[in-house]
Rosetta silent file (secondary structure, phi, psi, omega in degrees, C-alpha in Angstrom):
SEQUENCE: MKQFLSRNRAVVMYGIFGVCTTLVNIVSYWLCAHVFGLSVSVSTAAAWFVSVLFAYLTNRRWVFESERTETKEVLQEMVSFFASRLSTGFLDWLIMFAAVTKLGFADMPVKIFSNVLVIILNYILGKFVVFRKRGS
SCORE:     score description
SCORE:     0.000 S_00000001
   1 L     0.000  -43.509  179.917  -24.399  -12.236   -1.500 S_00000001
   2 H   -61.113  -40.198  179.356  -25.572   -8.637   -1.580 S_00000001
   3 H   -66.199  -41.248  177.509  -25.432   -8.474    2.212 S_00000001
   4 H   -60.199  -48.033  179.833  -21.903   -9.922    2.232 S_00000001
   5 H   -62.168  -38.545  179.613  -20.721   -7.338   -0.301 S_00000001
   6 H   -64.193  -43.671 -178.248  -22.377   -4.561    1.658 S_00000001
   7 H   -75.551  -26.684 -174.863  -20.685   -5.556    4.927 S_00000001
   8 L  -117.535   28.145 -175.379  -17.298   -6.267    3.341 S_00000001
   9 H   -52.366  -49.764 -176.521  -17.270   -3.557    0.698 S_00000001
  10 H   -61.961  -41.606 -179.461  -13.833   -2.132    1.596 S_00000001
  11 H   -67.042  -42.421  178.817  -12.161   -5.553    1.604 S_00000001
  12 H   -63.559  -46.886  179.449  -13.739   -6.524   -1.728 S_00000001
  13 H   -63.319  -38.342  177.474  -12.771   -3.207   -3.304 S_00000001
  14 H   -60.155  -42.064  178.339   -9.262   -3.548   -1.856 S_00000001
  15 H   -64.885  -45.728  179.863   -8.967   -6.934   -3.574 S_00000001
  16 H   -60.854  -49.110 -177.828  -10.243   -5.646   -6.908 S_00000001
  17 H   -75.273  -19.804  172.587   -7.944   -2.633   -6.924 S_00000001
  18 H   -65.735  -42.394  176.059   -5.072   -4.767   -5.650 S_00000001
  19 H   -63.464  -44.747  178.542   -5.313   -6.840   -8.827 S_00000001
  20 H   -61.821  -40.267  179.057   -5.513   -3.640  -10.891 S_00000001
  21 H   -63.014  -40.230  177.575   -2.484   -2.211   -9.057 S_00000001
  22 H   -62.380  -42.530  177.643   -0.514   -5.351   -9.868 S_00000001
  23 H   -63.969  -41.206  176.888   -1.416   -4.983  -13.536 S_00000001
  24 H   -60.216  -41.947 -179.921   -0.385   -1.301  -13.466 S_00000001
  25 H   -62.728  -46.247 -177.973    2.947   -2.341  -11.945 S_00000001
  26 H   -66.110  -46.075 -179.765    3.602   -4.996  -14.603 S_00000001
  27 H   -65.239  -42.410  178.828    2.575   -2.801  -17.542 S_00000001
  28 H   -61.564  -43.836  178.278    4.575    0.170  -16.192 S_00000001
  29 H   -60.321  -47.992 -178.182    7.636   -2.025  -15.752 S_00000001
  30 H   -59.820  -45.310  178.715    7.280   -3.450  -19.247 S_00000001
  31 H   -60.235  -47.573 -179.113    6.898    0.004  -20.818 S_00000001
  32 H   -62.974  -45.710 -175.192    9.921    1.392  -18.971 S_00000001
  33 H   -77.620  -42.342 -170.665   12.152   -1.620  -19.654 S_00000001
  34 H  -100.803  -25.903  177.973   11.049   -2.678  -23.130 S_00000001
  35 H   -95.202  -46.708 -177.431    9.725    0.464  -24.784 S_00000001
  36 L   -91.764   -8.659  175.269   11.894    3.158  -23.191 S_00000001
  37 L    70.068   25.995  179.343   14.940    0.899  -22.707 S_00000001
  38 L   -79.041  160.189 -179.585   15.515    1.795  -19.051 S_00000001
  39 L   -66.295  165.005  178.607   17.488   -0.474  -16.748 S_00000001
  40 H   -60.001  -44.786 -178.813   15.800   -3.130  -14.627 S_00000001
  41 H   -63.506  -46.637  179.865   16.417   -1.131  -11.444 S_00000001
  42 H   -65.968  -42.332  178.997   15.071    2.129  -12.846 S_00000001
  43 H   -62.911  -40.483  178.542   12.120    0.344  -14.460 S_00000001
  44 H   -64.796  -45.033  179.593   11.311   -1.428  -11.185 S_00000001
  45 H   -64.348  -43.285  179.463   11.468    1.821   -9.203 S_00000001
  46 H   -64.699  -41.822  179.202    9.338    3.673  -11.758 S_00000001
  47 H   -65.097  -39.276  177.277    6.783    0.859  -11.838 S_00000001
  48 H   -60.597  -48.217 -178.216    6.645    0.842   -8.024 S_00000001
  49 H   -60.738  -48.975 -177.996    6.010    4.606   -7.956 S_00000001
  50 H   -62.856  -42.373 -178.220    3.313    4.510  -10.656 S_00000001
  51 H   -71.338  -35.169  176.692    1.557    1.527   -9.083 S_00000001
  52 H   -69.444  -37.996  175.470    1.657    3.004   -5.568 S_00000001
  53 H   -62.109  -44.847  176.083    0.255    6.286   -6.929 S_00000001
  54 H   -59.381  -45.895  179.865   -2.524    4.307   -8.650 S_00000001
  55 H   -61.672  -41.318  179.076   -3.141    2.369   -5.419 S_00000001
  56 H   -60.425  -49.959 -176.454   -3.292    5.606   -3.434 S_00000001
  57 H   -62.995  -42.710 -178.983   -5.832    7.195   -5.768 S_00000001
  58 H   -73.894  -39.304  177.581   -8.069    4.121   -5.933 S_00000001
  59 H   -64.991  -41.196 -179.773   -7.772    3.340   -2.210 S_00000001
  60 H   -60.313  -45.917 -172.493   -8.507    6.970   -1.367 S_00000001
  61 H   -85.804  -50.896 -168.402  -11.627    7.143   -3.520 S_00000001
  62 H  -106.171  -20.235 -179.273  -13.180    3.686   -3.713 S_00000001
  63 H   -93.341  -57.567 -174.960  -11.754    1.570   -0.893 S_00000001
  64 L  -103.133   -4.411  175.281  -11.547    3.830    2.154 S_00000001
  65 L    48.025   58.335 -179.739  -13.625    6.751    0.798 S_00000001
  66 L   -61.606  139.478 -179.940  -11.427    9.526    2.175 S_00000001
  67 L  -106.005    3.817 -179.388  -13.234   12.771    2.883 S_00000001
  68 L   -70.884  134.045 -178.302  -10.158   14.963    3.124 S_00000001
  69 L  -127.670  -22.273 -179.593  -10.241   17.851    0.655 S_00000001
  70 L   -71.360  139.191 -175.547   -7.760   20.444    1.919 S_00000001
  71 H   -53.348  -46.063 -178.982   -4.457   20.362    0.053 S_00000001
  72 H   -60.829  -42.483  179.580   -2.380   20.014    3.228 S_00000001
  73 H   -66.337  -42.315 -179.602   -4.494   17.081    4.461 S_00000001
  74 H   -65.275  -41.930  178.055   -4.413   15.314    1.083 S_00000001
  75 H   -64.155  -40.985  176.710   -0.621   15.724    0.869 S_00000001
  76 H   -62.123  -42.405  179.031   -0.207   14.352    4.408 S_00000001
  77 H   -61.885  -44.484 -178.787   -2.432   11.432    3.499 S_00000001
  78 H   -65.221  -45.123  178.262   -0.441   10.778    0.322 S_00000001
  79 H   -61.800  -42.355  178.206    2.922   10.939    2.099 S_00000001
  80 H   -61.475  -41.794  179.479    1.584    8.613    4.789 S_00000001
  81 H   -63.735  -49.177 -179.480    0.372    6.158    2.120 S_00000001
  82 H   -62.741  -40.228  179.349    3.697    6.158    0.256 S_00000001
  83 H   -64.773  -41.120  179.206    5.628    5.779    3.543 S_00000001
  84 H   -65.210  -40.216  179.641    3.459    2.848    4.613 S_00000001
  85 H   -70.332  -33.614  175.988    3.960    1.134    1.248 S_00000001
  86 H   -66.784  -41.142 -179.312    7.686    1.802    1.408 S_00000001
  87 H   -67.740  -40.292  178.412    7.851    0.285    4.895 S_00000001
  88 H   -73.272  -29.743  173.586    5.917   -2.854    3.905 S_00000001
  89 H   -65.120  -40.032  176.445    8.040   -3.120    0.760 S_00000001
  90 H   -65.853  -40.720  177.928   11.127   -3.016    2.971 S_00000001
  91 H   -59.936  -43.407  176.773    9.575   -5.647    5.252 S_00000001
  92 H   -57.569  -48.268  179.401    9.036   -7.885    2.195 S_00000001
  93 H   -60.754  -44.555 -178.397   12.674   -7.412    1.203 S_00000001
  94 H   -62.780  -43.921  177.680   13.849   -8.079    4.771 S_00000001
  95 H   -61.136  -46.899 -179.784   11.822  -11.289    5.068 S_00000001
  96 H   -63.040  -44.225 -179.689   13.146  -12.538    1.724 S_00000001
  97 H   -61.809  -48.986 -176.848   16.732  -11.611    2.578 S_00000001
  98 H   -67.901  -49.581 -173.091   16.638  -13.227    6.024 S_00000001
  99 H   -75.238  -40.066 -174.847   14.652  -16.359    5.174 S_00000001
 100 H   -92.013  -54.827 -174.961   16.004  -17.120    1.702 S_00000001
 101 H   -70.491  -45.660 -175.497   19.460  -15.566    1.484 S_00000001
 102 H   -88.228  -39.952 -174.972   20.608  -16.095    5.060 S_00000001
 103 L   -98.841  -11.886  174.387   18.615  -19.118    6.268 S_00000001
 104 L    79.783   17.753  176.518   18.335  -20.985    2.964 S_00000001
 105 L   -70.337  156.650  176.285   14.556  -21.484    2.859 S_00000001
 106 L   -63.695  137.206 -171.752   12.883  -22.052   -0.517 S_00000001
 107 H   -68.837  -41.266 -173.013   12.052  -18.705   -2.060 S_00000001
 108 H   -68.053  -44.275  175.713    8.496  -19.230   -3.337 S_00000001
 109 H   -61.379  -37.320  178.633    6.823  -20.338   -0.072 S_00000001
 110 H   -67.308  -41.921  179.823    8.563  -17.467    1.713 S_00000001
 111 H   -62.797  -41.645  178.356    7.513  -15.012   -1.019 S_00000001
 112 H   -63.190  -48.378  177.213    3.897  -16.164   -0.759 S_00000001
 113 H   -57.026  -47.642 -178.270    3.962  -15.828    3.041 S_00000001
 114 H   -61.179  -43.168  179.963    5.616  -12.425    2.785 S_00000001
 115 H   -65.327  -39.825  177.036    3.093  -11.170    0.229 S_00000001
 116 H   -61.503  -45.617  178.242    0.139  -12.305    2.329 S_00000001
 117 H   -60.290  -45.618 -179.401    1.633  -10.511    5.337 S_00000001
 118 H   -63.553  -42.666  179.143    2.297   -7.350    3.294 S_00000001
 119 H   -61.237  -45.295  178.931   -1.234   -7.315    1.839 S_00000001
 120 H   -63.068  -46.366  179.601   -2.757   -7.633    5.314 S_00000001
 121 H   -63.647  -39.486  178.382   -0.467   -4.944    6.745 S_00000001
 122 H   -61.976  -40.267  178.121   -1.171   -2.606    3.816 S_00000001
 123 H   -65.394  -46.925 -179.980   -4.902   -2.939    4.434 S_00000001
 124 H   -61.289  -46.221  178.554   -4.521   -2.340    8.184 S_00000001
 125 H   -63.240  -40.610  178.250   -2.234    0.655    7.638 S_00000001
 126 H   -62.366  -46.912 -175.459   -4.604    2.053    5.020 S_00000001
 127 H   -72.100  -43.485 -170.854   -7.682    1.667    7.189 S_00000001
 128 H  -103.915  -10.350  179.971   -6.299    2.681   10.584 S_00000001
 129 H  -119.225  -60.188 -172.155   -3.397    5.013    9.774 S_00000001
 130 H   -72.258  -52.107 -172.805   -3.570    6.564    6.303 S_00000001
 131 L  -108.626   26.145  179.973   -7.327    6.839    5.708 S_00000001
 132 L   -61.376  145.943 -178.826   -8.646    6.843    9.271 S_00000001
 133 L   -69.974  148.376  179.238  -11.804    8.863    9.656 S_00000001
 134 L   -55.303  138.926  178.360  -11.520   12.286   11.240 S_00000001
 135 L    83.737   -1.087 -179.832  -11.715   12.217   14.994 S_00000001
 136 L   -92.330    0.000    0.000  -10.622    8.566   15.145 S_00000001
């Protein structure tokens, strides 16, 4: 077990912080909608931003162990992370719109498929685009 965790550390950490990110998203949404009385759309957008910021910070530190320290590099990394999450969020929306709204497929199997695809793409983008090691 120890050897498995050692070899798959980033994937395990990604899973742990993925669950935490989901909780941050739900709690942020609830606070915005039910405590501050914001609309569903505004609450959803705010929760997305807060959870993506949380995901960036945890992915940067504990999942991909970024070594960038210069302000310009960190800002580029952050913008790249937010852009990648925005693009996979759009892909999720596009899949749901096409498969459910236009083609009439059942929503939950499509949503599960879409989420699995998005999670995999987010990991790949994080590892090979956003947090790639210098010189790679």
